[in-house]
C-alpha positions as CSV (number, residue, x, y, z in Angstrom):
1,M,-10.4,-20.9,0.2
2,L,-13.7,-22.1,2.0
3,V,-15.9,-19.6,3.8
4,E,-18.0,-20.4,6.6
5,L,-20.6,-17.6,7.5
6,K,-22.4,-18.3,11.4
7,T,-24.8,-16.0,12.9
8,Q,-23.9,-17.2,16.2
9,K,-20.9,-17.5,18.5
10,F,-18.0,-20.0,17.8
11,N,-19.2,-23.6,18.1
12,Y,-16.5,-26.4,17.9
13,A,-18.9,-28.2,15.8
14,D,-19.0,-25.6,13.2
15,M,-14.9,-25.8,12.9
16,A,-15.2,-29.7,12.7
17,Q,-17.8,-29.0,10.1
18,L,-15.1,-26.5,8.2
19,N,-12.2,-28.8,8.5
20,M,-14.7,-31.7,7.0
21,Y,-14.9,-29.3,4.0
22,V,-11.4,-28.2,3.7
23,S,-10.2,-32.1,3.6
24,Y,-12.9,-33.1,1.1
25,Y,-11.8,-30.4,-0.7
26,R,-8.1,-31.0,-0.6
27,E,-9.0,-34.7,-1.6
28,N,-11.4,-34.4,-4.4
29,M,-11.4,-31.0,-6.1
30,I,-7.3,-29.7,-6.0
31,T,-5.7,-30.1,-9.5
32,D,-1.7,-30.0,-10.0
33,G,-0.5,-26.6,-8.8
34,D,-3.2,-25.5,-6.8
35,N,-2.3,-24.2,-3.0
36,A,-3.7,-26.0,-0.1
37,P,-7.2,-24.5,0.7
38,I,-7.6,-22.6,3.5
39,G,-10.5,-22.6,5.3
40,I,-12.2,-19.5,7.2
41,L,-14.9,-19.6,10.0
42,L,-16.5,-16.3,10.4
43,C,-18.8,-15.9,13.7
44,T,-20.4,-13.2,15.9
45,D,-18.0,-13.9,18.5
46,A,-15.2,-16.0,19.4
47,T,-12.9,-16.3,22.9
48,T,-9.4,-17.0,22.3
49,E,-9.3,-20.5,24.6
50,M,-12.2,-21.8,22.7
51,V,-10.7,-21.6,19.4
52,K,-7.4,-22.6,20.8
53,Y,-8.4,-26.1,22.0
54,A,-11.2,-26.6,19.5
55,T,-8.5,-26.3,16.5
56,A,-5.7,-28.2,18.4
57,G,-4.5,-31.1,15.7
58,M,-6.4,-29.8,13.0
59,D,-5.3,-28.2,9.7
60,E,-2.7,-25.4,10.3
61,N,-4.7,-23.8,7.1
62,L,-7.9,-23.2,9.4
63,F,-8.8,-19.3,10.7
64,V,-11.5,-18.1,12.8
65,S,-12.2,-14.9,13.0
66,K,-15.3,-12.5,14.7
67,Y,-17.3,-10.3,12.7
68,L,-19.7,-7.7,14.1
69,L,-23.3,-7.3,13.3
70,Q,-23.2,-3.2,12.7
71,L,-20.6,-0.8,12.7
72,P,-19.4,0.6,15.8
73,T,-20.2,4.5,16.4
74,R,-18.2,7.2,15.2
75,E,-16.7,8.1,18.5
76,I,-15.8,4.2,19.1
77,F,-14.2,4.2,15.7
78,I,-12.1,7.0,16.6
79,E,-11.0,5.7,20.1
80,F,-10.1,2.8,18.2
81,L,-7.6,4.4,15.5
82,N,-6.1,6.4,18.2
83,K,-5.4,3.6,20.3
84,E,-3.9,1.5,17.3
85,I,-2.0,4.6,16.3
86,K,-0.3,5.1,19.7
87,C,0.9,1.2,19.4
88,L,2.9,1.8,16.3
């Protein structure tokens, strides 16, 4: 698993870079019996549309997600949990 942690919002160039790393790893580092490499790009913000088009035609084992720079307040976290419980 290759993980890229970026300190800015999603950029298609970062996705291309991660794709290059995953391709290199697949060609030069994998040994018999290894699973295919997975690439994960973590960034501060990512829109679904931008990620969809930036990853079109790329390796299906590339993933993008956003992370928080700080934890949410207790109230926001409780509100989030209550919404998730209602969806069950």
